[in-house]
N, C-alpha and C positions, 0 to 999 in steps of 0.2 A: 647406197648400194641402190641399179637398177634389178630389176628380174635376174637372178642366175641365170646362165645356158646350162640345161639338164640334158644330155646324151646318153640316150639310151643301146649299147651295144652290142653286138654277139656275132657269130659268124658268118652267116650271111644277109642278114637284114634283112627276111625274106618273110620272118613270121611274133615273137618272142619279142621283139624289139621295135617289130611296125609299130604291135599293137598296143606296147606301153607311152612309142610318142603316140597315139590316136588316145588312150587313155587320159594325157597327161594334156593334149587339146583339149577332152571335152572336159574334167573335171579339175585340172591344176593351172590353164593358161592364164588365168589373175597374176598367179606370182609366178611364171616361169616360164621360161623360151623354152624349148621339146624339140628334141629334135632325135633322130636317130642315124644307124650308120652298121658296117659289116666290115670284118676283117681281110673278108674274102664275098663280096655280094658275087649276088647271083643278079640275073636280068630282072625276075617278076618277084611283086611278093607271094605269099602264098597263098592261093584259093578260097582255101578255105576260112583262113586269114580274114581277107574278104569281102565278101558272101555273111559272116558271121557278126563282124564289126556294121556293117550293113542292114542287116536283117535286125540284131538285137539291139542296138545303140544308134543306129541312124545317122553314120559316124561317113562323111561323102572318102569314097576311099578313091577316088580320085589322087586326088593330092599326096597319096604312098607310093612311095618307089624306092628300091633297092639303094644304098647311095654308100660308097668309101670315104673311108675317115679323113681322107683328104680334101671332101667335099663342107664336114663340120669348121665353123666358126669357133671362137675360140669357148673351151667348156669350163663350167664351174663345177660341174656336180658329174661324175661323171658312173652311168649305171651300168653294168652288167649282168648277164641275164642269167649267168647258170652255165654255160658250155663250153667256162674251161678258156674264156678270150682272154690275153692281154694285151694292152697296149700299153709299151713301156713309151713309145714313141708320143702318145697323145695325154700333154699335160694336163692336171686337172687340178682344183683346190682341194676338192674330198671326192673319194669311191667308193665305189661297194659292189660284192657280188648279192644277185638278186637268187641266185642258187634252183631258178624252176625249171620243170621240167618239159623237155622238147615235146608241144601232140603233136606235130606234124604225123597224119599216117593215124591216128588213134582214136579221130568217131570225133564226131560235134561233142557229144557230154564229155572228155580230154580236153576240146578247146576251149569250151564254155568256165570250163573250171579252172583253168589256165589264163582266161581271160577277169575274172570274176578278180582271184588271187589278182593278177595286174592289178585291176583296177583297183584291190584296198592297200596294195605297195604304193601307189602313185596319189590315193588318198593321203596316206600317215606322210609320204613325204613332203606335201601340200603342205601340214602341220606344221612337220617341221620346218620345213621353212618360214612360213609366216611367225613360227614360235620364236624363231633367231636361230636358231644349232647351227646355220652359217653366218651369221653376221652380228657382230656381241654385239653393235650398237643398238640393233631390233631387240635381242633379250632384254638390256638395257633399257627400254624402250616399254617394252614391256611389264614386267615387270614396276616401271615409275607406274604405267598405268591402272598398276592395281592398286598403289598406295596413298589410298584412301580409303574410308571408313566408310563412307555411300559405297562406293564401287565394289568393297569386297562385299554388303550385304548384297545387291545387287546379285551379284553373281551366287549367294545363299540363293537367292529367293527362285533363281532360274535354273539351280541346281538338279533338277526332277529332268529336267529337257524337256520342259512343254514349251509351250510358247505364250508369251505371257504379253499381255496388252498393254502400255505403258501408262493408262487408268489405274490399272491396276498393283501396278508399282509407285505410284503415286501415292495410290491410298497409304501402302506397308511405309514408305520411307516418313512419308510425313515432309517432303522437300516442292519446289514448284517446280512447273513442268519445265521456265530456262534450265533453271539449276539441274533435270534431271536428262535433259537433250544435251549441256557440256557434258554429263558425268558416260553417255551412254557414248557419242562420239569420238572420245579419246578408248572404250572399252571395244566401239569397233576397228577404230584405228590400228587395234593391235590385235585385230581378227577374232578376237574374245569373243566376242555377240557377233550373231548377222540379227540383219530388222531389213522388215517390210512394211509399207504402209496399206495399211485398208481399211478408207473413209477417210475419217480426221484423226485416227490414232495412226503412233508407231507401235510393230509388235515385235518381242525382240528374244532371241532363243541363242543359247551357250552353243557356243563351237566346245565339246569337249575335247578333241581329238588336239585343239592349240593348244588349251588350257593343262590336259596332260604333261603333251610336248613342251608345252614352259616350264611346268614339274619338273620335268625329268629332266631338264637342262640343269635347276636350277642343282637338284642334289647332284648331276656330276661334275658343278662347277665347283662343290663345298667337298664334297669326295675329293677331287685333283685339287683343290688347296691344303687339304687337311696331309693327304701325301708328301707336298712339295714344302710343305714347311711342319713336320711331323711334332715337335716342341710349341710350336704357338696356340 
């Protein structure tokens, strides 16, 4: 499965849905194709939304413009923003409503609160996509990536959230550098670990959002299985 298409939809496609599209492009472009639209789009994006996206997030707002639902590609994940919008004619694999307050006309503080809330929702959605919530094959692959004693030990060593040098992990694990690289590649492919190079050493950090999402999905799968087959 390629990147899922995520559509953010509200009534006018002037404020919240535009902010969500911008945040998704900034913070989750590696795992989703973001777009937005309105059931009754207006002609221009809210000027306060444009101004604050540019000043606070250095986002190029020239690419933002209100669009109708007919402009959207085939949608995998449909997110409505909390304005009571219904899109019965727009098929999607998954739908949810974020229930966000419209900051229009309420000043910069209200806009910034909404932007921060949308940013966190987008980061959370990214983690859920990486974890495999919308792709069971990916979830199975992620669980397989954790199915090794050394990889579980690596997760333990990175658990406090601090970035760790590969040299420290090697001394703790007592394995060779090629073996560590093999394990880290599997964890990076699963999105569980982030990596950067500094000089001759790689540095690694656990992505708790993704790991938490995997744990939640596993719990949901077990609960559903127990409900489906109560006598097993």
